[in-house]
MARVEXPA-225296 format. One line per 5 residues: number of its first residue (from 1); their letters; for each residue x, y, z of N, C-alpha, C. Coordinates in Angstrom, 2 decimals, padded with zeros to 5 digits. Layout:
% residues N
NUM) a) X,Y,Z,X,Y,Z,X,Y,Z  ...
//
This chain:
% residues 309
1) xxxxx) 085.51,089.20,083.35,085.54,090.66,083.12,085.17,091.44,084.38  084.16,090.92,085.10,083.73,091.57,086.34,084.84,091.59,087.37  085.62,090.46,087.44,086.73,090.40,088.39,087.79,091.43,088.07  088.11,091.56,086.77,089.09,092.59,086.35,088.62,093.98,086.75  087.35,094.20,086.60,086.79,095.51,086.93,086.94,095.79,088.43
6) xxxxx) 086.62,094.78,089.24,086.72,094.95,090.69,088.17,095.21,091.11  089.10,094.49,090.47,090.53,094.69,090.79,090.97,096.10,090.42  090.52,096.58,089.24,090.86,097.94,088.79,090.31,098.99,089.75  089.05,098.81,090.16,088.42,099.76,091.08,089.15,099.75,092.42  089.49,098.53,092.91,090.20,098.42,094.18,091.57,099.08,094.10
11) xxxxx) 092.28,098.88,092.98,093.61,099.49,092.79,093.52,101.00,092.79  092.56,101.53,092.06,092.37,102.98,092.01,092.03,103.54,093.38  091.22,102.81,094.13,090.83,103.25,095.47,092.04,103.33,096.40  092.92,102.31,096.29,094.14,102.30,097.11,095.03,103.49,096.78  095.22,103.76,095.46,096.04,104.91,095.05,095.43,106.22,095.54
16) xxxxx) 094.11,106.33,095.47,093.42,107.54,095.93,093.63,107.74,097.42  093.55,106.63,098.19,093.75,106.71,099.63,095.18,107.14,099.96  096.17,106.55,099.25,097.57,106.93,099.47,097.78,108.41,099.18  097.22,108.88,098.06,097.34,110.29,097.69,096.74,111.19,098.76  095.55,110.78,099.29,094.89,111.59,100.31,095.74,111.66,101.57
21) xxxxx) 096.32,110.52,101.98,097.17,110.50,103.18,098.38,111.40,103.00  099.03,111.32,101.83,100.21,112.16,101.57,099.84,113.63,101.55  098.68,113.95,100.96,098.23,115.35,100.90,097.99,115.90,102.29  097.31,115.12,103.14,097.03,115.58,104.49,098.32,115.76,105.28  099.24,114.80,105.13,100.52,114.89,105.84,101.31,116.12,105.43
26) xxxxx) 101.29,116.42,104.12,102.01,117.59,103.62,101.38,118.87,104.14  100.05,118.91,104.17,099.35,120.09,104.66,099.65,120.33,106.13  099.61,119.23,106.92,099.88,119.38,108.34,101.32,119.83,108.58  102.25,119.32,107.79,103.66,119.70,107.97,103.87,121.17,107.72  103.09,121.77,106.80,103.22,123.20,106.52,102.79,124.04,107.70
31) xxxxx) 101.85,123.52,108.51,101.31,124.29,109.61,102.23,124.26,110.83  103.22,123.35,110.84,104.07,123.20,112.01,105.02,124.38,112.17  105.51,124.57,113.40,106.58,125.53,113.63,107.79,125.12,112.78  108.42,126.10,112.13,109.44,125.80,111.14,110.81,125.51,111.76  110.94,125.46,113.07,112.26,125.27,113.67,112.89,123.94,113.25
36) xxxxx) 112.09,122.96,112.91,112.64,121.65,112.54,113.44,121.68,111.26  113.30,122.77,110.46,113.98,122.84,109.17,115.38,123.43,109.26  115.80,123.84,110.45,117.10,124.48,110.57,118.22,123.48,110.34  119.35,123.98,109.84,120.51,123.11,109.75,121.23,123.19,108.43  120.59,122.83,107.34,121.26,122.76,106.05,121.48,124.14,105.47
41) xxxxx) 122.62,124.30,104.74,122.88,125.57,104.07,122.15,125.59,102.73  122.07,126.80,102.14,121.39,126.94,100.85,120.07,127.66,101.00  119.19,127.45,100.03,117.90,128.14,099.99,116.78,127.11,100.05  115.83,127.37,100.91,114.64,126.53,101.01,113.42,127.43,100.94  112.42,127.01,100.19,111.19,127.79,100.03,110.03,126.97,100.57
46) xxxxx) 109.21,127.59,101.42,108.03,126.91,101.95,106.80,127.80,101.73  105.71,127.17,101.35,104.44,127.89,101.17,103.46,127.41,102.23  102.85,128.37,102.88,101.86,128.09,103.90,100.48,128.54,103.41  099.46,127.80,103.77,098.07,128.12,103.41,097.92,128.25,101.89  098.59,127.35,101.17,098.64,127.41,099.70,097.24,127.35,099.11
51) xxxxx) 097.04,128.18,098.07,095.78,128.19,097.35,094.69,128.99,098.02  094.99,129.63,099.14,094.01,130.47,099.83,094.37,131.94,099.64  093.45,132.86,099.95,093.76,134.30,099.84,094.85,134.74,100.80  095.23,133.88,101.74,096.24,134.23,102.75,097.53,133.44,102.57  097.79,132.98,101.36,099.01,132.21,101.10,100.24,133.04,101.46
56) xxxxx) 101.18,132.40,102.12,102.43,133.06,102.53,103.60,132.20,102.08  104.53,132.82,101.35,105.75,132.14,100.93,106.91,132.63,101.78  107.66,131.70,102.33,108.80,132.03,103.20,110.07,131.45,102.58  111.09,132.27,102.50,112.39,131.87,101.94,113.41,131.79,103.08  114.06,130.64,103.19,115.08,130.41,104.20,116.44,130.34,103.49
61) xxxxx) 117.30,131.29,103.76,118.62,131.36,103.13,119.67,131.18,104.22  120.38,130.07,104.20,121.28,129.75,105.29,122.72,129.63,104.78  123.63,130.26,105.49,125.03,130.18,105.13,125.69,128.95,105.73  126.86,128.62,105.21,127.61,127.48,105.75,128.22,127.81,107.11  128.50,129.10,107.33,129.13,129.50,108.59,128.06,129.98,109.56
66) xxxxx) 128.18,129.58,110.82,127.23,129.98,111.86,127.22,131.49,111.99  126.05,132.03,112.30,125.91,133.47,112.49,124.49,133.81,112.87  124.20,135.08,113.03,122.86,135.49,113.44,121.81,135.25,112.35  120.57,135.22,112.76,119.44,135.09,111.84,118.70,136.43,111.77  118.56,136.93,110.56,117.85,138.19,110.33,116.59,137.89,109.53
71) xxxxx) 115.45,138.35,110.02,114.14,138.08,109.45,113.58,139.34,108.81  113.17,139.25,107.56,112.63,140.40,106.81,111.17,140.13,106.47  110.29,141.03,106.90,108.88,140.99,106.51,108.59,142.14,105.56  107.91,141.86,104.46,107.38,142.90,103.58,105.89,142.68,103.38  105.19,143.72,102.98,103.81,143.56,102.56,102.80,143.37,103.67
76) xxxxx) 103.11,143.79,104.89,102.09,143.69,105.94,100.97,144.69,105.66  101.32,145.78,104.94,100.33,146.75,104.46,100.33,146.71,102.93  099.17,146.42,102.35,099.09,146.20,100.91,099.24,147.42,100.05  099.14,148.63,100.64,099.28,149.86,099.86,100.69,150.43,099.94  101.64,149.65,100.47,103.02,150.10,100.58,103.89,149.23,099.67
81) xxxxx) 103.75,149.49,098.38,104.33,148.64,097.35,105.85,148.53,097.46  106.49,149.64,097.82,107.94,149.62,097.94,108.43,148.60,098.94  107.65,148.36,099.99,108.05,147.42,101.03,108.19,146.00,100.52  107.15,145.51,099.82,107.26,144.12,099.38,108.11,143.97,098.13  108.21,145.01,097.30,109.12,144.92,096.15,110.58,144.93,096.60
86) xxxxx) 110.87,145.67,097.67,112.24,145.64,098.22,112.53,144.27,098.83  111.59,143.72,099.59,111.81,142.41,100.21,112.00,141.31,099.17  111.33,141.45,098.03,111.49,140.48,096.93,112.95,140.29,096.53  113.77,141.31,096.69,115.13,141.29,096.18,116.09,140.48,097.06  115.56,139.94,098.17,116.40,139.20,099.12,116.08,137.71,099.17
91) xxxxx) 115.34,137.22,098.19,114.88,135.83,098.25,115.82,134.84,097.58  116.87,135.33,096.93,117.73,134.42,096.16,119.20,134.79,096.30  119.61,135.16,097.51,120.99,135.58,097.73,121.86,134.41,098.17  123.14,134.57,097.98,124.11,133.57,098.42,124.65,134.00,099.79  124.05,133.46,100.84,124.45,133.80,102.20,125.63,132.93,102.61
96) xxxxx) 126.67,133.55,103.09,127.88,132.81,103.49,127.92,132.58,105.00  127.51,133.59,105.75,127.53,133.49,107.21,126.20,133.97,107.76  125.62,133.18,108.66,124.34,133.53,109.23,123.19,133.07,108.36  122.00,133.56,108.67,120.80,133.16,107.93,119.90,134.36,107.69  119.27,134.34,106.53,118.21,135.29,106.20,116.91,134.49,106.07
101) xxxxx) 115.85,135.01,106.67,114.51,134.48,106.46,113.68,135.63,105.90  113.10,135.41,104.72,112.44,136.51,104.01,110.98,136.14,103.74  110.09,137.04,104.15,108.65,136.89,103.89,108.23,138.14,103.11  108.33,138.12,101.78,108.09,139.35,101.02,106.65,139.84,101.05  105.70,138.90,101.12,104.28,139.28,101.04,103.51,138.61,102.17
106) xxxxx) 103.64,139.19,103.36,102.99,138.61,104.53,101.47,138.69,104.43  100.96,139.79,103.89,099.52,140.03,103.87,099.03,140.05,102.42  098.96,138.88,101.82,098.65,138.77,100.39,097.28,139.35,100.05  096.32,139.18,100.92,094.98,139.71,100.66,095.00,141.22,100.53  095.71,141.90,101.42,095.82,143.36,101.37,096.57,143.81,100.13
111) xxxxx) 097.62,143.07,099.76,098.41,143.42,098.57,097.55,143.32,097.32  096.76,142.27,097.21,095.90,142.11,096.03,094.86,143.23,095.94  094.42,143.71,097.08,093.44,144.81,097.10,094.12,146.18,096.99  095.46,146.20,097.14,096.25,147.44,097.16,095.73,148.39,098.23  095.42,147.80,099.38,094.94,148.56,100.52,095.75,148.22,101.75
116) xxxxx) 095.73,149.13,102.72,096.45,148.90,103.97,095.92,147.65,104.69  094.60,147.47,104.67,093.96,146.42,105.44,093.82,145.13,104.65  093.91,144.03,105.36,093.64,142.74,104.77,092.24,142.28,105.10  092.08,141.00,105.41,090.76,140.44,105.68,090.19,140.98,106.97  091.01,141.08,108.02,090.53,141.48,109.35,091.04,142.86,109.76
121) xxxxx) 091.26,143.74,108.79,091.74,145.08,109.13,093.25,145.16,109.04  093.83,146.04,109.84,095.28,146.29,109.82,096.01,145.15,110.52  096.73,144.33,109.74,097.43,143.18,110.32,098.49,143.61,111.31  099.04,144.80,111.15,100.07,145.27,112.07,099.48,145.77,113.39  098.20,145.52,113.59,097.54,145.82,114.86,096.89,144.57,115.43
126) xxxxx) 097.44,143.41,115.08,096.87,142.14,115.55,097.85,141.33,116.38  099.04,141.87,116.64,100.07,141.07,117.31,099.92,141.07,118.83  098.92,141.79,119.35,098.62,141.73,120.77,097.74,140.52,121.11  097.17,139.86,120.09,096.32,138.71,120.32,097.13,137.58,120.95  096.49,136.74,121.77,097.23,135.62,122.38,097.89,134.75,121.32
131) xxxxx) 099.06,134.22,121.64,099.73,133.30,120.72,098.82,132.11,120.42  098.81,131.69,119.17,097.96,130.59,118.69,096.47,130.92,118.75  096.15,132.22,118.79,094.75,132.63,118.74,094.12,132.22,117.41  092.85,131.88,117.44,092.10,131.58,116.22,090.89,132.50,116.11  090.98,133.67,116.77,089.83,134.56,116.86,089.45,135.17,115.51
136) xxxxx) 090.44,135.36,114.62,090.20,136.03,113.35,090.70,135.16,112.20  090.27,135.50,110.99,090.77,134.77,109.82,092.26,134.98,109.63  092.73,136.20,109.94,094.16,136.51,109.77,095.02,135.95,110.90  094.39,135.35,111.91,095.16,134.85,113.06,096.22,133.84,112.63  095.90,132.99,111.64,096.87,131.96,111.24,098.11,132.59,110.62
141) xxxxx) 097.95,133.71,109.90,099.10,134.40,109.32,099.92,135.07,110.42  099.24,135.70,111.35,099.93,136.34,112.48,100.67,135.29,113.30  100.05,134.14,113.52,100.71,133.08,114.29,101.95,132.56,113.56  101.88,132.46,112.24,103.05,132.05,111.46,104.17,133.08,111.63  103.84,134.37,111.52,104.85,135.42,111.71,105.48,135.32,113.10
146) xxxxx) 104.65,135.07,114.10,105.17,134.95,115.47,106.14,133.78,115.60  105.82,132.65,114.95,106.70,131.48,115.03,108.05,131.76,114.37  108.05,132.56,113.31,109.30,132.94,112.65,110.11,133.89,113.52  109.42,134.80,114.19,110.09,135.78,115.06,110.84,135.08,116.19  110.27,134.03,116.73,110.89,133.32,117.86,112.31,132.85,117.52
151) xxxxx) 112.54,132.49,116.26,113.82,131.91,115.88,114.80,132.91,115.28  114.44,134.18,115.27,115.30,135.22,114.68,116.08,135.95,115.77  117.15,136.61,115.36,117.89,137.51,116.25,117.55,138.97,115.95  117.33,139.26,114.67,116.97,140.60,114.22,115.71,140.50,113.37  114.82,141.49,113.52,113.55,141.48,112.79,113.38,142.84,112.11
156) xxxxx) 113.13,142.82,110.80,112.87,144.03,110.03,111.46,143.95,109.46  110.67,145.00,109.67,109.35,145.09,109.08,109.39,146.27,108.11  109.25,145.99,106.82,109.57,146.97,105.78,108.29,147.66,105.29  108.31,149.00,105.29,107.13,149.82,105.02,107.46,150.98,104.05  106.39,151.68,103.67,106.48,153.02,103.09,105.53,153.92,103.86
161) xxxxx) 106.00,155.11,104.21,105.18,156.05,104.97,105.09,157.39,104.27  104.10,158.17,104.66,103.89,159.49,104.06,104.90,160.50,104.58  105.37,161.37,103.71,106.23,162.47,104.11,107.59,162.02,104.59  108.14,162.82,105.52,109.49,162.59,106.04,109.48,162.80,107.55  109.92,161.79,108.27,109.98,161.95,109.72,111.05,162.98,110.09
166) xxxxx) 110.73,163.81,111.08,111.70,164.73,111.67,111.34,164.88,113.15  112.33,164.89,114.05,112.00,165.05,115.47,111.45,166.43,115.81  111.62,167.39,114.91,111.05,168.73,115.11,110.30,169.15,113.86  109.40,170.10,114.02,108.58,170.57,112.91,109.43,171.35,111.91  109.39,170.94,110.65,110.06,171.67,109.58,109.03,172.17,108.58
171) xxxxx) 108.10,171.29,108.22,107.03,171.64,107.27,105.92,170.62,107.42  104.87,170.82,106.61,103.74,169.87,106.66,104.16,168.48,106.20  105.21,168.39,105.41,105.67,167.10,104.93,106.84,166.54,105.73  107.42,167.35,106.59,108.60,166.91,107.36,108.41,167.33,108.82  107.93,166.39,109.64,107.63,166.71,111.03,107.49,165.42,111.86
176) xxxxx) 107.29,165.53,113.17,107.26,164.32,114.02,106.12,163.35,113.75  105.08,163.78,113.07,103.94,162.90,112.82,104.08,162.10,111.52  105.12,162.36,110.75,105.33,161.65,109.49,106.24,160.43,109.73  106.24,159.50,108.76,106.92,158.24,108.96,108.00,157.95,107.92  108.03,158.66,106.81,108.97,158.33,105.75,110.42,158.56,106.14
181) xxxxx) 111.32,157.73,105.57,112.78,157.84,105.73,113.21,157.78,107.20  112.75,156.76,107.88,113.21,156.59,109.26,113.25,155.11,109.63  114.09,154.82,110.63,114.12,153.51,111.27,113.33,153.63,112.57  112.25,152.91,112.66,111.36,153.01,113.82,111.77,151.98,114.87  111.93,152.44,116.11,112.18,151.55,117.23,111.13,151.82,118.30
186) xxxxx) 110.86,150.83,119.13,109.84,150.96,120.18,110.41,151.44,121.51  111.73,151.43,121.63,112.40,151.89,122.85,113.85,152.14,122.52  114.50,153.01,123.26,115.92,153.26,123.01,116.75,152.06,123.46  116.33,151.42,124.55,116.98,150.20,125.02,115.94,149.35,125.74  116.29,148.07,125.96,115.33,147.15,126.56,116.07,146.21,127.48
191) xxxxx) 115.65,146.17,128.74,116.30,145.32,129.74,115.85,143.87,129.58  116.82,142.97,129.54,116.55,141.55,129.37,116.50,140.85,130.73  115.82,139.71,130.81,115.71,138.98,132.07,117.06,138.57,132.67  118.08,138.39,131.80,119.40,137.96,132.29,120.27,139.12,132.76  119.69,140.32,132.80,120.43,141.49,133.27,121.13,142.27,132.18
196) xxxxx) 121.19,141.70,130.97,121.78,142.42,129.86,120.76,143.39,129.26  121.19,144.13,128.27,120.31,145.16,127.68,120.45,145.16,126.16  119.31,145.23,125.49,119.30,145.42,124.03,119.40,146.91,123.75  120.38,147.32,122.97,120.57,148.72,122.64,119.96,148.97,121.24  118.67,149.14,121.18,118.00,149.31,119.90,118.39,150.62,119.22
201) xxxxx) 118.49,151.68,119.99,118.80,152.97,119.38,120.20,152.97,118.78  121.14,152.36,119.46,122.49,152.28,118.93,122.53,151.51,117.62  121.82,150.39,117.56,121.79,149.60,116.34,121.09,150.38,115.22  119.94,151.00,115.52,119.18,151.73,114.51,119.98,152.91,113.96  120.71,153.59,114.82,121.53,154.73,114.37,122.70,154.24,113.50
206) xxxxx) 123.29,153.12,113.88,124.40,152.59,113.08,123.90,152.17,111.69  122.72,151.57,111.63,122.12,151.18,110.35,121.82,152.42,109.51  121.25,153.45,110.14,120.94,154.69,109.42,122.21,155.34,108.88  123.26,155.36,109.69,124.52,155.98,109.25,125.10,155.24,108.05  125.07,153.91,108.07,125.55,153.14,106.92,124.73,153.46,105.68
211) xxxxx) 123.40,153.47,105.85,122.52,153.72,104.70,122.72,155.12,104.14  122.88,156.09,105.01,122.99,157.48,104.56,124.27,157.73,103.77  125.30,156.96,104.04,126.53,157.09,103.25,126.31,156.64,101.81  125.26,155.86,101.59,124.95,155.36,100.25,123.91,156.22,099.53  123.31,157.18,100.25,122.25,158.02,099.68,122.80,159.43,099.50
216) xxxxx) 122.99,159.84,098.26,123.66,161.12,097.98,122.83,162.32,098.44  121.53,162.30,098.20,120.67,163.44,098.51,120.32,163.41,099.99  120.83,164.36,100.76,120.63,164.37,102.21,119.17,164.55,102.61  118.33,165.03,101.70,116.91,165.17,102.01,116.26,163.80,102.25  116.91,162.75,101.75,116.37,161.40,101.87,117.15,160.55,102.88
221) xxxxx) 117.93,161.19,103.72,118.65,160.44,104.73,117.70,159.90,105.79  118.04,158.74,106.32,117.23,158.09,107.34,117.56,158.65,108.72  116.50,158.86,109.52,116.63,159.23,110.92,116.07,158.09,111.76  116.30,158.15,113.07,115.75,157.15,113.98,114.54,157.74,114.69  113.43,157.03,114.63,112.17,157.46,115.23,111.83,156.52,116.38
226) xxxxx) 112.08,156.98,117.59,111.78,156.18,118.78,110.36,156.51,119.25  109.45,155.56,119.09,108.05,155.80,119.45,107.78,155.64,120.94  108.79,155.17,121.72,108.61,154.96,123.16,107.29,154.25,123.44  107.09,153.16,122.75,105.79,152.51,122.69,105.21,152.17,124.06  106.02,151.70,124.97,105.51,151.25,126.27,105.28,152.39,127.25
231) xxxxx) 105.83,153.56,126.96,105.75,154.68,127.89,104.32,155.21,127.99  103.95,155.65,129.17,102.61,156.18,129.38,102.32,157.40,128.54  103.35,158.22,128.26,103.16,159.44,127.49,103.43,159.25,126.00  103.57,158.01,125.57,103.85,157.75,124.15,102.75,158.30,123.26  103.17,158.91,122.14,102.20,159.40,121.15,101.73,158.26,120.24
236) xxxxx) 102.30,157.10,120.42,102.01,156.00,119.50,101.66,154.72,120.28  100.67,154.81,121.13,100.26,153.65,121.93,099.71,152.53,121.05  099.24,152.88,119.84,098.74,151.84,118.93,099.83,150.87,118.53  101.11,151.31,118.66,102.23,150.44,118.31,102.36,149.24,119.25  101.66,149.27,120.37,101.71,148.14,121.30,101.09,146.89,120.69
241) xxxxx) 100.36,147.05,119.61,099.75,145.92,118.92,100.54,145.51,117.68  101.72,146.09,117.50,102.47,145.92,116.25,103.41,144.72,116.28  103.88,144.36,115.10,104.81,143.25,114.93,106.13,143.52,115.66  106.69,144.72,115.49,108.00,144.99,116.09,107.91,145.03,117.61  106.82,145.56,118.16,106.70,145.60,119.62,106.54,144.20,120.18
246) xxxxx) 105.80,143.35,119.46,105.69,141.95,119.87,107.07,141.30,119.88  107.83,141.51,118.81,109.16,140.90,118.71,110.06,141.34,119.87  109.99,142.63,120.21,110.83,143.17,121.28,110.35,142.71,122.65  109.08,142.94,122.94,108.58,142.75,124.31,108.36,141.28,124.66  107.98,140.45,123.70,107.69,139.06,123.99,108.89,138.15,123.78
251) xxxxx) 109.74,138.48,122.80,110.85,137.58,122.48,112.21,138.27,122.50  112.24,139.53,122.95,113.50,140.24,123.17,114.39,140.28,121.93  113.78,140.60,120.78,114.51,140.70,119.52,114.82,142.15,119.20  115.93,142.36,118.51,116.23,143.69,117.97,115.34,143.86,116.74  114.32,144.71,116.87,113.29,144.83,115.83,113.19,146.28,115.36
256) xxxxx) 113.23,146.45,114.04,113.13,147.77,113.43,111.99,147.79,112.42  111.27,148.91,112.39,110.38,149.21,111.27,111.16,150.10,110.31  111.30,149.68,109.07,112.04,150.47,108.08,111.04,151.16,107.17  111.09,152.48,107.14,110.09,153.28,106.42,110.75,154.14,105.35  110.47,153.82,104.08,110.83,154.75,103.00,109.66,155.70,102.79
261) xxxxx) 109.93,156.86,102.23,108.86,157.80,101.96,108.05,157.40,100.73  106.79,157.80,100.73,105.95,157.64,099.53,106.11,158.84,098.60  106.86,159.84,099.06,107.04,161.07,098.28,108.27,160.99,097.39  108.30,159.94,096.58,109.36,159.74,095.60,108.86,158.69,094.63  109.64,158.42,093.58,109.24,157.38,092.64,109.37,156.01,093.29
266) xxxxx) 108.68,155.02,092.74,108.74,153.67,093.29,110.15,153.08,093.22  110.87,153.21,092.09,112.25,152.71,092.08,113.13,153.38,093.14  112.92,154.67,093.39,113.69,155.36,094.42,113.36,154.80,095.80  112.07,154.57,096.07,111.67,154.02,097.37,112.30,152.66,097.60  112.27,151.81,096.57,112.88,150.48,096.69,114.39,150.60,096.88
271) xxxxx) 115.01,151.57,096.21,116.45,151.79,096.38,116.78,152.23,097.80  115.99,153.14,098.37,116.22,153.59,099.75,116.07,152.42,100.72  115.03,151.63,100.53,114.81,150.49,101.42,115.92,149.44,101.25  116.38,149.26,100.03,117.49,148.33,099.80,118.73,148.80,100.54  118.99,150.10,100.49,120.16,150.64,101.19,120.08,150.38,102.69
276) xxxxx) 118.90,150.54,103.26,118.78,150.38,104.71,118.73,148.91,105.11  118.12,148.05,104.28,118.14,146.61,104.57,119.56,146.07,104.46  120.26,146.45,103.39,121.67,146.04,103.24,122.48,146.46,104.46  122.23,147.67,104.93,122.97,148.19,106.08,122.66,147.39,107.34  121.41,146.98,107.52,121.03,146.18,108.68,121.71,144.80,108.62
281) xxxxx) 121.75,144.22,107.43,122.42,142.92,107.25,123.90,143.04,107.61  124.54,144.09,107.13,125.97,144.30,107.42,126.20,144.55,108.90  125.37,145.41,109.49,125.53,145.77,110.90,125.26,144.58,111.82  124.37,143.69,111.41,124.04,142.51,112.22,125.14,141.45,112.17  126.03,141.55,111.18,127.15,140.61,111.10,126.96,139.43,110.19
286) xxxxx) 125.94,139.49,109.31,125.79,138.45,108.30,126.76,138.73,107.16  127.10,137.69,106.42,127.94,137.84,105.24,127.18,137.28,104.04  127.06,138.11,102.99,126.36,137.74,101.76,127.29,137.98,100.59  127.34,137.03,099.65,128.27,137.15,098.52,128.06,138.46,097.77  126.81,138.80,097.47,126.52,140.05,096.78,125.13,140.53,097.17
291) xxxxx) 125.08,141.69,097.80,123.80,142.28,098.20,123.15,142.97,097.00  121.83,143.15,097.02,121.16,143.82,095.90,121.67,145.24,095.68  121.64,145.67,094.42,122.07,147.02,094.07,121.17,148.07,094.72  121.80,149.17,095.13,121.05,150.26,095.76,120.76,151.39,094.78  120.89,151.12,093.50,120.66,152.13,092.46,119.24,152.02,091.90
296) xxxxx) 118.48,153.11,091.88,117.14,153.05,091.27,117.19,152.74,089.78  118.30,153.07,089.11,118.44,152.77,087.68,118.56,151.26,087.47  119.32,150.61,088.35,119.44,149.15,088.27,118.11,148.49,088.57  117.38,149.05,089.51,116.07,148.49,089.87,115.11,148.58,088.70  115.09,149.73,088.03,114.24,149.87,086.83,114.63,148.83,085.78
301) xxxxx) 115.93,148.65,085.60,116.42,147.69,084.61,116.00,146.26,084.98  116.05,145.94,086.27,115.61,144.61,086.73,114.15,144.38,086.39  113.32,145.38,086.63,111.89,145.25,086.37,111.62,145.12,084.88  112.34,145.90,084.08,112.15,145.81,082.62,112.57,144.44,082.11  113.67,143.90,082.66,114.13,142.59,082.24,113.10,141.52,082.63
306) xxxx) 112.52,141.68,083.84,111.53,140.70,084.30,110.28,140.71,083.40  109.97,141.89,082.85,108.81,142.00,081.94,109.16,141.60,080.52  110.46,141.35,080.25,110.89,140.98,078.91,110.98,142.16,077.97  111.15,143.38,078.51,111.22,144.56,077.65,112.65,144.75,077.14
//
């Protein structure tokens, strides 16, 4: 009987050791740069930092035909609900040409608190930290975002802002200091090391024009807000620490901040953001079998169906 017991204990110990090795290997693989996963078409879902307050789910949607990669971030600010609800709508599309990488809830801690800040403050002011920094708790999330940016051609950071951006003063709600209903760029153009130039303003204006054709009420049309981030006279020097400026200045990506206004209903905000994300996908040259509906009525219906109403 004692021998049987020893054999049973030894067998259980071996299984426990195998399980531990597999668990550690899986955990380490999640922390790696995701470039090794490129190649196959279809949808792949990866979770990083699973079970922690900083869990991040990334959706990789790859078409059969080669094309550009467009990266969508939502939820970097937890009090901008329209941003991550709009990004949610791009996680299960049938991409035919190119690739979509979607991170609907980059800053899960901030989203759960429904506040702009996460664990270490404003995550969109942490991208100036050295690559692979471990200085803050949020550094691992920022480093993951940076690794995704390296492999993208276009980067969208989806937000909601107060009021309505306007290049000139119209009212307290519509003026140059507001952020709603605009495509934010850090420069009109950017010179590349190879002598070529990224025309950010041209791309942002083309995206806005496409989106505005889908938005009937001209009061909600998108404008382009060039923050001239690197310029000495910039009114928005804080943007030098942002995700889009990192993408542009460090990796030469076409990067836009997409801002819907908070001065509308939530379904309307998600509809406006859907219109502008769809337009960016089209302008970038990706092909998708069916893009999400840009109707706030359809969005309400989707939410009701999800709740089982």
